[in-house]
C-alpha positions in Angstrom: -72.5 -1.8 41.0 -71.4 -1.4 44.0 -70.6 2.2 45.3 -68.6 2.8 48.8 -68.9 4.7 51.7 -72.2 6.1 53.0 -74.3 8.4 51.5 -73.3 11.3 51.7 -69.9 11.4 52.6 -67.2 12.6 51.3 -64.0 11.1 50.5 -61.3 11.1 53.4 -64.5 12.5 55.9 -67.4 11.9 57.7 -70.6 11.8 57.0 -72.0 15.3 57.4 -68.9 16.9 58.4 -67.3 20.0 56.5 -64.1 20.1 54.5 -61.5 22.1 56.4 -59.4 24.2 54.7 -55.7 24.0 55.0 -54.6 27.1 57.1 -52.4 29.9 55.3 -48.8 30.0 55.6 -47.3 32.6 57.5 -46.0 35.6 55.7 -42.9 36.9 56.3 -44.1 40.4 57.2 -42.5 43.2 54.6 -39.3 45.4 55.7 -40.6 48.8 56.7 -40.7 51.4 54.5 -38.0 54.1 55.2 -36.7 57.3 53.5 -33.4 56.6 52.7 -32.6 60.0 51.8 -33.7 61.3 55.7 -31.8 58.0 56.8 -28.6 58.9 55.1 -28.9 62.4 56.1 -29.3 61.8 59.8 -26.4 59.3 59.6 -24.1 61.6 58.0 -24.9 64.6 60.3 -23.9 61.6 63.8 -20.7 60.5 61.8 -19.1 63.4 59.9 -17.4 65.0 63.1 -16.7 61.9 64.5 -14.6 61.3 61.0 -13.7 65.0 61.0 -12.4 64.4 64.9 -10.4 61.6 64.0 -8.1 63.6 61.2 -9.9 62.2 58.2 -12.1 63.6 55.6 -15.9 62.6 55.0 -15.8 61.5 51.1 -19.6 59.8 50.9 -21.9 58.1 52.9 -24.4 55.7 51.0 -27.7 54.3 52.3 -29.0 50.9 50.8 -31.2 47.7 51.6 -30.2 43.8 51.2 -33.5 42.3 52.6 -34.4 43.7 55.5 -30.9 44.6 56.4 -29.6 48.1 55.6 -25.9 48.5 54.4 -24.0 51.8 55.4 -21.3 52.2 53.3 -18.7 55.1 54.0 -15.6 56.4 52.1 -13.0 58.4 53.8 -9.9 59.9 52.9 -7.2 61.8 53.9 -3.8 63.1 52.2 -1.1 60.9 51.7 -3.6 58.0 51.7 -5.4 56.1 54.3 -4.0 52.1 55.6 -6.1 49.5 56.5 -5.2 50.2 60.2 -6.8 53.7 59.4 -9.9 52.2 58.5 -10.1 49.8 61.3 -9.8 52.4 63.6 -12.6 55.1 62.2 -14.2 51.6 61.5 -14.6 51.5 65.4 -15.0 55.2 66.0 -18.0 55.3 63.2 -19.9 52.0 64.9 -19.8 53.3 68.4 -21.1 56.2 67.4 -24.0 55.2 65.5 -24.7 52.7 68.9 -24.5 55.6 71.4 -27.3 57.8 69.0 -29.6 54.8 69.0 -29.5 54.5 72.7 -29.7 58.0 73.0 -33.3 57.1 71.9 -32.9 59.1 68.4 -33.5 56.3 65.7 -31.3 56.4 62.9 -32.0 53.1 60.8 -35.3 51.2 61.6 -34.1 47.4 62.4 -29.9 46.1 61.4 -27.6 47.8 59.3 -24.1 46.3 58.0 -20.9 49.0 58.0 -18.7 49.3 55.8 -15.7 51.4 55.8 -13.4 52.3 53.0 -10.9 54.5 51.3 -12.3 56.3 47.8 -10.6 54.5 44.5 -9.0 56.3 41.3 -12.4 56.4 39.7 -13.5 58.5 42.2 -14.5 62.0 40.6 -12.7 65.2 41.5 -14.9 67.5 42.6 -13.0 69.0 45.8 -9.6 71.2 45.3 -8.6 68.4 48.5 -9.2 65.9 45.6 -6.9 67.6 42.9 -4.3 68.0 45.8 -4.1 64.3 46.3 -3.5 63.8 43.0 -0.7 65.6 41.8 1.1 64.2 39.9 -1.5 62.1 37.8 -2.6 62.0 34.3 -6.6 63.6 34.4 -9.0 64.6 31.9 -11.7 67.6 32.8 -13.8 69.5 30.6 -12.5 68.5 27.1 -9.0 68.3 28.1 -6.0 65.7 29.2 -2.9 66.7 31.3 -1.0 66.0 34.1 -1.5 68.4 37.3 1.5 70.0 38.1 0.1 72.1 41.0 -2.8 73.3 43.0 -3.5 76.6 45.0 -6.6 78.1 46.5 -8.3 79.3 44.0 -7.3 76.6 41.2 -5.1 73.4 39.2 -2.4 74.0 36.9 -2.2 71.2 34.4 0.4 70.4 31.7 -1.2 70.4 29.0 1.2 69.0 25.8 4.0 70.6 27.4 1.9 73.6 27.8 0.7 75.2 31.0 -2.9 75.8 31.7 -4.3 77.4 34.7 -7.8 76.6 35.2 -10.2 78.2 37.6 -12.0 75.9 40.6 -15.1 77.9 39.9 -16.8 76.6 36.9 -14.4 73.7 36.6 -16.0 69.8 36.0 -15.3 67.2 37.7 -11.9 65.5 37.0 -11.2 61.8 36.1 -7.7 60.4 36.5 -6.9 58.9 33.7 -5.1 54.8 34.1 -1.5 54.7 33.0 0.4 52.3 31.7 4.2 51.7 31.0 5.6 51.4 27.4 7.5 47.9 27.1 10.4 49.4 26.7 10.1 51.5 29.9 9.1 49.0 32.0 11.6 47.1 34.9 11.4 43.9 35.1 13.9 43.8 38.0 16.0 40.9 36.8 18.1 41.7 34.1 21.1 42.2 36.6 20.5 38.4 37.3 20.0 37.5 33.7 23.8 39.1 33.1 24.8 37.3 36.1 23.7 33.7 34.9 25.5 34.3 31.7 28.6 35.1 33.4 28.6 32.4 35.6 27.9 30.3 32.3 30.9 31.3 29.8 33.4 30.9 33.1 32.0 27.2 33.5 32.6 26.4 30.1 36.1 27.8 29.5 36.9 25.5 33.2 
């Protein structure tokens, strides 16, 4: 029997040589731990006066992580609603304020962040008097009652509940929820009934000729 290699040799190596271990793969360092609650409070303190100065209400600030990047979601609103142009203007103002705060030496967020600015949807709970005021005429559910907002004041709201007015004080009032309403088919306006009538008239005229 023939044995290949010299005594003491290892396959793929040289006599009396040591097998080298593969270099460990470089691992991406984990993102630093950040107190999101504290960071959110710092961000809110910076942007709240900016939003108010632009004539809007700061409804919510949410901070989350997406890998090594933060996502800052800001909800703003005002009477009459907010347009896409308004969102663009206030977004630039918020971004500038955050950059200025970082440059002045106060670290708000450890790393990069993505800013998203928008307005609340109809699913936003009604918790402030201004929320109720901005939804006058809408059907809402609150504290087991379902009614339409008739009016609001400094201390409470008036709901039409099955034709009966109910006055509810903001003090102790729970969060209201706007109800999505769909028109009945016989009440819907499809905007093409006149066109159908015109087509019928034209068809009749052509038949007589």
